[in-house]
LOVO-780895 format. One record per atom (N, C-alpha, C): residue in three letters; x, y, z; chain; atom name. Coordinates in steps of 0.1 Angstrom, whole numbers. Example, Ala and Ser with C-alpha at 12.3 -4.5 7.8 and 13.67 -1.06 7.14 Angstrom:
BEGIN
+------+-------+-------+-------+-----+------+
: type :    px :    py :    pz : mol : atom :
+------+-------+-------+-------+-----+------+
:  Ala :   132 :   -57 :    78 :   A :    N :
:  Ala :   123 :   -45 :    78 :   A :   CA :
:  Ala :   132 :   -33 :    78 :   A :    C :
:  Ser :   128 :   -22 :    71 :   A :    N :
:  Ser :   137 :   -11 :    71 :   A :   CA :
:  Ser :   129 :     0 :    79 :   A :    C :
+------+-------+-------+-------+-----+------+
//
This chain:
BEGIN
+------+-------+-------+-------+-----+------+
: type :    px :    py :    pz : mol : atom :
+------+-------+-------+-------+-----+------+
:  Unk :   181 :   -23 :   -74 :   A :    N :
:  Unk :   169 :    -9 :   -80 :   A :   CA :
:  Unk :   172 :   -11 :   -90 :   A :    C :
:  Unk :   180 :   -15 :   -95 :   A :    N :
:  Unk :   183 :   -14 :  -110 :   A :   CA :
:  Unk :   173 :   -20 :  -121 :   A :    C :
:  Unk :   170 :   -33 :  -114 :   A :    N :
:  Unk :   153 :   -38 :  -120 :   A :   CA :
:  Unk :   143 :   -36 :  -118 :   A :    C :
:  Unk :   144 :   -29 :  -107 :   A :    N :
:  Unk :   132 :   -18 :  -104 :   A :   CA :
:  Unk :   125 :    -6 :  -116 :   A :    C :
:  Unk :   140 :    -3 :  -117 :   A :    N :
:  Unk :   139 :    12 :  -128 :   A :   CA :
:  Unk :   136 :     1 :  -144 :   A :    C :
:  Unk :   145 :    -6 :  -149 :   A :    N :
:  Unk :   142 :   -13 :  -162 :   A :   CA :
:  Unk :   124 :   -19 :  -159 :   A :    C :
:  Unk :   123 :   -28 :  -157 :   A :    N :
:  Unk :   110 :   -29 :  -149 :   A :   CA :
:  Unk :    96 :   -18 :  -152 :   A :    C :
:  Unk :   101 :    -4 :  -144 :   A :    N :
:  Unk :    92 :     4 :  -143 :   A :   CA :
:  Unk :    88 :    11 :  -163 :   A :    C :
:  Unk :   105 :    11 :  -168 :   A :    N :
:  Unk :   107 :    14 :  -180 :   A :   CA :
:  Unk :   103 :     4 :  -194 :   A :    C :
:  Unk :    99 :    -6 :  -188 :   A :    N :
:  Unk :    87 :   -12 :  -198 :   A :   CA :
:  Unk :    70 :   -11 :  -201 :   A :    C :
:  Unk :    65 :    -5 :  -186 :   A :    N :
:  Unk :    51 :    -2 :  -186 :   A :   CA :
:  Unk :    49 :    13 :  -194 :   A :    C :
:  Unk :    38 :    16 :  -202 :   A :    N :
:  Unk :    32 :    30 :  -205 :   A :   CA :
:  Unk :    38 :    40 :  -198 :   A :    C :
:  Unk :    32 :    52 :  -200 :   A :    N :
:  Unk :    34 :    61 :  -189 :   A :   CA :
:  Unk :    27 :    58 :  -181 :   A :    C :
:  Unk :    14 :    63 :  -181 :   A :    N :
:  Unk :    -3 :    59 :  -171 :   A :   CA :
:  Unk :     4 :    48 :  -166 :   A :    C :
:  Unk :     6 :    33 :  -169 :   A :    N :
:  Unk :    11 :    27 :  -158 :   A :   CA :
:  Unk :    22 :    31 :  -148 :   A :    C :
:  Unk :    37 :    37 :  -153 :   A :    N :
:  Unk :    41 :    41 :  -143 :   A :   CA :
:  Unk :    34 :    54 :  -133 :   A :    C :
:  Unk :    29 :    61 :  -140 :   A :    N :
:  Unk :    21 :    71 :  -126 :   A :   CA :
:  Unk :    15 :    61 :  -118 :   A :    C :
:  Unk :     9 :    50 :  -119 :   A :    N :
:  Unk :     0 :    46 :  -115 :   A :   CA :
:  Unk :     8 :    39 :  -105 :   A :    C :
:  Unk :    24 :    29 :  -108 :   A :    N :
:  Unk :    25 :    25 :   -98 :   A :   CA :
:  Unk :    34 :    33 :   -88 :   A :    C :
:  Unk :    38 :    46 :   -93 :   A :    N :
:  Unk :    44 :    57 :   -80 :   A :   CA :
:  Unk :    31 :    64 :   -76 :   A :    C :
:  Unk :    15 :    67 :   -78 :   A :    N :
:  Unk :    11 :    68 :   -66 :   A :   CA :
:  Unk :     8 :    57 :   -59 :   A :    C :
:  Unk :    11 :    46 :   -64 :   A :    N :
:  Unk :     7 :    37 :   -48 :   A :   CA :
:  Unk :    19 :    31 :   -38 :   A :    C :
:  Unk :    32 :    35 :   -44 :   A :    N :
:  Unk :    44 :    35 :   -38 :   A :   CA :
:  Unk :    41 :    50 :   -28 :   A :    C :
:  Unk :    36 :    61 :   -29 :   A :    N :
:  Unk :    39 :    71 :   -23 :   A :   CA :
:  Unk :    25 :    66 :   -12 :   A :    C :
:  Unk :    12 :    66 :   -12 :   A :    N :
:  Unk :     4 :    53 :    -7 :   A :   CA :
:  Unk :     8 :    49 :     3 :   A :    C :
:  Unk :    18 :    36 :     2 :   A :    N :
:  Unk :    25 :    28 :     7 :   A :   CA :
:  Unk :    31 :    38 :    15 :   A :    C :
:  Unk :    43 :    47 :    11 :   A :    N :
:  Unk :    51 :    59 :    23 :   A :   CA :
:  Unk :    40 :    62 :    29 :   A :    C :
:  Unk :    30 :    74 :    26 :   A :    N :
:  Unk :    23 :    79 :    39 :   A :   CA :
:  Unk :    13 :    72 :    45 :   A :    C :
:  Unk :     6 :    55 :    44 :   A :    N :
:  Unk :     1 :    45 :    51 :   A :   CA :
:  Unk :    16 :    46 :    64 :   A :    C :
:  Unk :    31 :    44 :    57 :   A :    N :
:  Unk :    36 :    36 :    71 :   A :   CA :
:  Unk :    41 :    45 :    77 :   A :    C :
:  Unk :    44 :    59 :    72 :   A :    N :
:  Unk :    43 :    74 :    83 :   A :   CA :
:  Unk :    37 :    81 :    91 :   A :    C :
:  Unk :    24 :    77 :    88 :   A :    N :
:  Unk :    14 :    84 :    93 :   A :   CA :
:  Unk :    13 :    75 :   107 :   A :    C :
:  Unk :     8 :    86 :   115 :   A :    N :
:  Unk :     1 :    79 :   127 :   A :   CA :
:  Unk :    -4 :    72 :   128 :   A :    C :
:  Unk :    -3 :    59 :   142 :   A :    N :
:  Unk :   -13 :    49 :   143 :   A :   CA :
:  Unk :   -23 :    51 :   144 :   A :    C :
:  Unk :   -31 :    41 :   137 :   A :    N :
:  Unk :   -52 :    48 :   145 :   A :   CA :
:  Unk :   -54 :    40 :   157 :   A :    C :
:  Unk :   -62 :    48 :   162 :   A :    N :
:  Unk :   -66 :    44 :   180 :   A :   CA :
:  Unk :   -71 :    30 :   178 :   A :    C :
:  Unk :   -72 :    19 :   185 :   A :    N :
:  Unk :   -80 :     8 :   189 :   A :   CA :
:  Unk :   -95 :    13 :   190 :   A :    C :
:  Unk :  -102 :     0 :   179 :   A :    N :
:  Unk :  -120 :     3 :   184 :   A :   CA :
:  Unk :  -118 :    -2 :   202 :   A :    C :
:  Unk :  -123 :     8 :   208 :   A :    N :
:  Unk :  -127 :     8 :   223 :   A :   CA :
:  Unk :  -144 :    -2 :   222 :   A :    C :
:  Unk :  -143 :    -6 :   234 :   A :    N :
:  Unk :  -151 :   -16 :   227 :   A :   CA :
:  Unk :  -162 :   -16 :   246 :   A :    C :
:  Unk :  -159 :    -1 :   250 :   A :    N :
:  Unk :  -167 :    -3 :   265 :   A :   CA :
:  Unk :  -178 :     1 :   266 :   A :    C :
:  Unk :  -186 :     4 :   251 :   A :    N :
:  Unk :  -200 :     1 :   246 :   A :   CA :
:  Unk :  -205 :   -12 :   252 :   A :    C :
:  Unk :  -193 :   -26 :   248 :   A :    N :
:  Unk :  -203 :   -42 :   250 :   A :   CA :
:  Unk :  -211 :   -41 :   261 :   A :    C :
:  Unk :  -221 :   -50 :   263 :   A :    N :
:  Unk :  -234 :   -52 :   273 :   A :   CA :
:  Unk :  -242 :   -40 :   275 :   A :    C :
:  Unk :  -240 :   -28 :   270 :   A :    N :
:  Unk :  -251 :   -18 :   269 :   A :   CA :
:  Unk :  -263 :   -20 :   270 :   A :    C :
:  Unk :  -265 :   -37 :   259 :   A :    N :
:  Unk :  -276 :   -39 :   252 :   A :   CA :
:  Unk :  -286 :   -48 :   260 :   A :    C :
:  Unk :  -280 :   -54 :   273 :   A :    N :
:  Unk :  -278 :   -65 :   279 :   A :   CA :
:  Unk :  -294 :   -70 :   291 :   A :    C :
:  Unk :  -301 :   -54 :   288 :   A :    N :
:  Unk :  -315 :   -58 :   295 :   A :   CA :
:  Unk :  -322 :   -60 :   279 :   A :    C :
:  Unk :  -322 :   -56 :   270 :   A :    N :
:  Unk :  -333 :   -59 :   261 :   A :   CA :
:  Unk :  -327 :   -79 :   254 :   A :    C :
:  Unk :  -321 :   -83 :   262 :   A :    N :
:  Unk :  -320 :   -98 :   263 :   A :   CA :
:  Unk :  -331 :  -104 :   260 :   A :    C :
:  Unk :  -336 :  -100 :   272 :   A :    N :
:  Unk :  -350 :  -108 :   272 :   A :   CA :
:  Unk :  -362 :  -107 :   264 :   A :    C :
:  Unk :  -363 :   -94 :   256 :   A :    N :
:  Unk :  -373 :   -91 :   251 :   A :   CA :
:  Unk :  -371 :   -93 :   235 :   A :    C :
:  Unk :  -363 :   -92 :   231 :   A :    N :
:  Unk :  -364 :   -90 :   219 :   A :   CA :
:  Unk :  -347 :  -101 :   217 :   A :    C :
:  Unk :  -354 :  -102 :   196 :   A :    N :
:  Unk :  -343 :  -117 :   196 :   A :   CA :
:  Unk :  -331 :  -109 :   189 :   A :    C :
:  Unk :  -318 :  -114 :   182 :   A :    N :
:  Unk :  -305 :  -103 :   175 :   A :   CA :
:  Unk :  -312 :  -100 :   168 :   A :    C :
:  Unk :  -318 :  -109 :   158 :   A :    N :
:  Unk :  -328 :   -98 :   145 :   A :   CA :
:  Unk :  -337 :   -94 :   146 :   A :    C :
:  Unk :  -346 :   -94 :   152 :   A :    N :
:  Unk :  -353 :   -76 :   159 :   A :   CA :
:  Unk :  -340 :   -65 :   160 :   A :    C :
:  Unk :  -334 :   -66 :   173 :   A :    N :
:  Unk :  -329 :   -52 :   176 :   A :   CA :
:  Unk :  -320 :   -49 :   164 :   A :    C :
:  Unk :  -311 :   -62 :   154 :   A :    N :
:  Unk :  -306 :   -56 :   141 :   A :   CA :
:  Unk :  -318 :   -51 :   129 :   A :    C :
:  Unk :  -330 :   -51 :   130 :   A :    N :
:  Unk :  -337 :   -46 :   123 :   A :   CA :
:  Unk :  -344 :   -32 :   125 :   A :    C :
:  Unk :  -339 :   -27 :   146 :   A :    N :
:  Unk :  -354 :   -16 :   150 :   A :   CA :
:  Unk :  -338 :   -13 :   142 :   A :    C :
:  Unk :  -322 :   -17 :   144 :   A :    N :
:  Unk :  -311 :    -7 :   142 :   A :   CA :
:  Unk :  -313 :    -5 :   125 :   A :    C :
:  Unk :  -309 :    -3 :   118 :   A :    N :
:  Unk :  -315 :     2 :   104 :   A :   CA :
:  Unk :  -325 :    12 :   101 :   A :    C :
:  Unk :  -335 :     6 :   110 :   A :    N :
:  Unk :  -348 :    18 :   107 :   A :   CA :
:  Unk :  -337 :    28 :   118 :   A :    C :
:  Unk :  -334 :    29 :   128 :   A :    N :
:  Unk :  -324 :    39 :   140 :   A :   CA :
:  Unk :  -314 :    50 :   129 :   A :    C :
:  Unk :  -310 :    36 :   122 :   A :    N :
:  Unk :  -299 :    43 :   112 :   A :   CA :
:  Unk :  -303 :    54 :   101 :   A :    C :
:  Unk :  -317 :    45 :    97 :   A :    N :
:  Unk :  -322 :    53 :    83 :   A :   CA :
:  Unk :  -328 :    64 :    87 :   A :    C :
:  Unk :  -337 :    70 :    97 :   A :    N :
:  Unk :  -338 :    85 :   101 :   A :   CA :
:  Unk :  -330 :    92 :   101 :   A :    C :
+------+-------+-------+-------+-----+------+
//
């Protein structure tokens, strides 16, 4: 850890603060609860539209829906 302290001493104060902030972020990231995995229970939910629309048409339509 002495090498780290020496390295930090070479940085200007604003960069020392940035390193400190990043280290705090890493600690919080490591100690925060894990996120749940994305559920894919909706997969296949549009199967009945497979023959009616192309994937590109569905993509464009979904963008229209999100734009409302």
